[in-house]
C-alpha positions in Angstrom: 105.4 107.3 -182.7 107.6 104.2 -181.4 110.6 105.1 -184.1 110.3 108.3 -182.4 110.0 107.4 -178.9 113.2 105.0 -179.7 115.1 107.6 -180.7 114.3 110.3 -178.8 115.2 107.3 -175.8 118.4 106.8 -178.2 119.3 111.2 -177.6 119.1 110.8 -174.1 120.9 107.7 -174.0 123.6 109.6 -175.7 123.7 112.7 -174.0 123.9 110.4 -170.5 127.2 109.3 -171.8 128.5 112.0 -173.4 128.0 113.3 -169.6 130.0 110.6 -167.8 132.6 110.7 -169.9 133.4 114.7 -169.9 132.8 114.2 -165.9 135.6 111.5 -165.3 137.8 112.8 -167.9 137.2 115.7 -166.2 137.7 114.8 -162.5 139.3 111.8 -162.2 142.9 112.2 -163.5 142.8 115.2 -160.8 144.9 113.9 -157.2 141.4 116.0 -155.4 139.1 114.2 -157.8 135.2 116.2 -157.5 136.7 118.1 -154.7 137.4 120.7 -156.9 134.1 121.3 -158.1 133.3 123.1 -154.7 137.0 124.1 -153.6 136.9 126.6 -156.6 134.2 128.9 -155.8 134.3 128.7 -152.2 138.3 129.3 -151.8 137.5 132.5 -154.4 134.9 133.4 -152.3 137.2 133.2 -148.9 139.5 135.0 -150.1 137.4 138.1 -151.4 135.1 137.6 -147.8 138.4 138.0 -145.7 140.2 141.2 -148.0 136.6 143.1 -148.6 135.0 142.7 -144.6 138.7 144.3 -143.1 139.8 146.5 -146.2 136.1 147.5 -147.5 133.8 147.0 -144.7 130.0 146.4 -147.1 126.6 147.2 -145.9 124.8 144.2 -147.6 123.4 142.4 -144.5 124.6 139.1 -144.6 127.2 139.8 -146.8 129.0 136.5 -146.4 125.8 134.7 -148.5 126.1 137.6 -150.6 129.3 137.0 -151.7 128.9 133.4 -152.4 126.1 133.7 -154.5 127.3 136.2 -156.8 130.4 134.0 -156.7 128.6 130.4 -157.8 126.4 132.5 -160.1 129.3 133.5 -162.1 130.8 130.8 -161.8 128.5 128.9 -163.4 127.9 130.9 -166.2 132.2 131.6 -166.8 132.1 127.5 -167.0 129.0 127.2 -168.7 129.9 129.4 -171.8 133.2 128.0 -171.8 132.7 123.9 -171.7 129.7 124.9 -174.3 132.2 126.7 -176.4 135.1 124.1 -176.6 132.2 120.8 -176.8 132.7 120.5 -180.6 136.7 120.9 -180.9 136.9 118.2 -178.0 134.7 115.6 -179.8 136.2 116.4 -183.5 137.3 112.6 -183.5 133.7 111.3 -182.2 132.3 114.0 -184.6 133.9 112.8 -187.5 133.5 109.3 -187.2 130.0 109.4 -185.7 126.7 110.1 -187.6 124.9 111.8 -184.7 122.8 114.8 -183.8 126.2 117.5 -182.9 123.1 119.3 -180.3 123.8 116.7 -178.0 127.1 117.7 -177.1 127.0 120.9 -176.4 124.0 119.9 -173.8 126.2 117.0 -172.8 129.2 119.6 -172.1 127.2 122.2 -170.5 125.6 119.5 -168.1 128.9 119.7 -166.6 128.7 122.9 -165.3 124.7 122.7 -164.0 125.8 119.9 -162.3 128.8 121.9 -160.4 125.8 125.1 -160.2 124.1 122.7 -158.1 126.4 121.2 -155.8 127.2 124.6 -154.5 123.7 125.1 -153.8 124.7 122.9 -151.0 127.0 125.1 -149.4 124.6 127.8 -150.0 122.0 126.2 -148.3 124.1 125.3 -145.3 125.4 128.8 -145.0 121.3 130.6 -145.0 120.7 127.5 -142.0 123.2 128.8 -140.3 122.1 132.5 -140.3 118.8 131.6 -139.8 117.1 132.3 -143.5 114.1 130.8 -145.4 113.3 131.9 -147.8 109.2 130.6 -149.0 108.6 128.1 -151.4 107.4 131.6 -154.2 111.0 132.8 -153.7 113.1 129.6 -153.9 111.3 128.7 -157.4 112.3 132.6 -158.4 116.1 131.7 -157.9 115.9 128.7 -160.2 113.6 130.2 -162.3 116.3 132.8 -163.1 118.7 130.3 -163.1 116.9 128.3 -165.7 117.2 131.5 -168.2 120.6 131.8 -167.3 121.3 128.2 -168.3 119.1 128.6 -171.4 121.7 132.0 -172.2 124.4 129.8 -171.5 123.2 127.2 -174.4 122.0 130.0 -176.3 125.3 131.5 -176.3 127.2 128.5 -176.7 125.8 127.7 -180.0 127.5 130.6 -181.1 129.9 130.4 -179.2 131.5 126.5 -180.5 131.3 127.0 -184.0 133.5 130.5 -183.9 135.3 127.9 -181.6 136.5 126.2 -184.4 137.2 128.4 -186.5 139.3 131.1 -184.7 141.1 129.4 -182.3 142.3 132.7 -180.4 138.1 133.2 -179.4 139.8 131.5 -176.0 141.2 134.4 -175.1 139.2 136.7 -176.1 136.8 134.6 -174.4 138.7 134.7 -171.0 139.1 138.2 -170.6 135.4 138.7 -171.3 134.1 137.4 -168.6 136.9 138.7 -166.5 135.7 142.0 -167.7 131.9 140.7 -166.9 132.8 139.9 -163.4 133.7 143.4 -162.7 130.6 144.6 -164.2 128.7 142.6 -162.6 127.4 143.1 -158.3 129.1 140.0 -157.4 130.6 141.8 -154.3 129.4 145.1 -154.5 126.0 146.7 -153.2 123.7 147.2 -155.8 121.2 149.1 -154.2 124.4 151.5 -152.8 126.0 152.3 -156.3 122.7 152.8 -158.6 121.9 155.2 -156.0 125.2 157.2 -157.2 125.0 156.8 -160.9 122.2 156.5 -163.5 124.5 155.2 -165.6 125.4 151.8 -163.2 121.5 151.3 -163.0 121.3 151.1 -166.7 124.1 148.9 -166.6 123.0 146.3 -163.8 119.6 146.7 -164.7 119.1 146.7 -168.2 122.6 146.1 -170.0 124.0 143.1 -168.5 122.3 139.7 -168.1 123.9 138.2 -165.9 123.2 141.0 -163.1 120.2 141.0 -163.5 119.2 137.4 -163.2 121.8 137.5 -160.1 120.2 140.6 -158.3 116.6 139.4 -158.6 117.4 136.1 -158.1 119.6 136.5 -155.0 117.0 139.2 -153.9 114.6 136.8 -153.6 117.2 134.4 -151.2 118.7 136.6 -149.0 115.8 139.3 -149.0 112.7 137.5 -149.8 111.9 140.1 -152.4 111.8 139.7 -156.1 112.6 142.3 -157.4 113.3 143.3 -162.1 110.5 140.8 -162.8 109.3 142.4 -165.9 113.4 142.5 -166.6 113.6 139.1 -165.8 110.8 138.4 -168.2 111.7 140.9 -170.7 115.5 138.7 -170.9 113.3 135.8 -170.9 111.5 137.1 -174.4 115.1 137.9 -176.0 117.2 134.8 -174.4 113.9 132.8 -176.7 114.3 135.1 -179.7 118.3 134.6 -179.8 117.8 131.2 -179.0 115.8 130.2 -181.9 118.3 132.4 -184.2 121.8 130.2 -182.7 119.7 127.3 -183.1 119.1 128.0 -187.4 123.0 129.1 -187.3 124.3 126.2 -184.9 121.9 124.2 -187.9 123.0 125.7 -191.0 127.2 125.7 -189.8 127.3 122.2 -187.8 127.4 120.3 -191.6 130.2 122.1 -192.6 132.3 122.8 -189.4 134.5 119.5 -189.7 137.0 121.1 -192.5 138.2 123.2 -190.2 139.0 120.2 -187.1 
C-alpha cells in the first residue's frame, strides 16, 4: 500500500514538473508572455464581433457572450488536441532516456489547455456580470460537466494523434485543416436555433454528429439562458467517449512500446 502510494505521488510530481516546464517554455521567451493566453481568443472574438454585429447582425440575445464562449470552447479543443498530438515527439529526448509511464507527457501537455481554458473563463465571468447574467449552481455545474467531457475527448483523440504524428508527420497539417473545417461546422457565431429550423440535415450535424457542437450548445445554453438542453445527446456522447477512451488506452499502451524507433 505504501509503495503504491509512493508511485502515485511520484506520478503526480512528474506530471507537475513536466507541466511547469512546458508552460515556461511556451510563454517565458515571449515578449507578452502569459498575456497570449487571453489575447489569442479575445482578439479573434473582437474581430468577429465587430464584423458580425455590423455586417451580419445576429438575433441571438447576449451575442457578445454567445460568441465569446464559442471561441473559448473551440480554442480549448484545438489547443488541447494540438498539444496532445505533439506530446510524444516534443518529449522524444526524455522518453528515450528515462523510464516512466508515457501517458504522463500526454496529460501534462493537455493540462496547459485546461489552465488556458479556466483563465479565459475569467473574461466570460466579467462579461456575464456586466450583462446581469447570474446562472444557478446547477447550470454552472452543467457547463463544467460538458467541459469535462470535452477534456476527456481531447485526451482520447490525443492518444491516437500522438502515436500517428510520430510516424506520419503530415498529420499536423491534416489536423489543422480538420480543425478549420470543424470551426465552421460548429455554431460558434451563427444561431443554432435559427439554423435547425431551416434544415433537418443541420439538426443532424449539430446535435448528433458533431460532439463539439453538442457540448457547446448545451453548456452555452445553460449559462446564457439558464436552460439545459440536449441532455440525452450529452449522456450518449459521454458513454461513447468512455468506450473510445478504453479503446484508445489499449491502442496507446500497445503502440507506445515501439514508438521510440520512429523518433
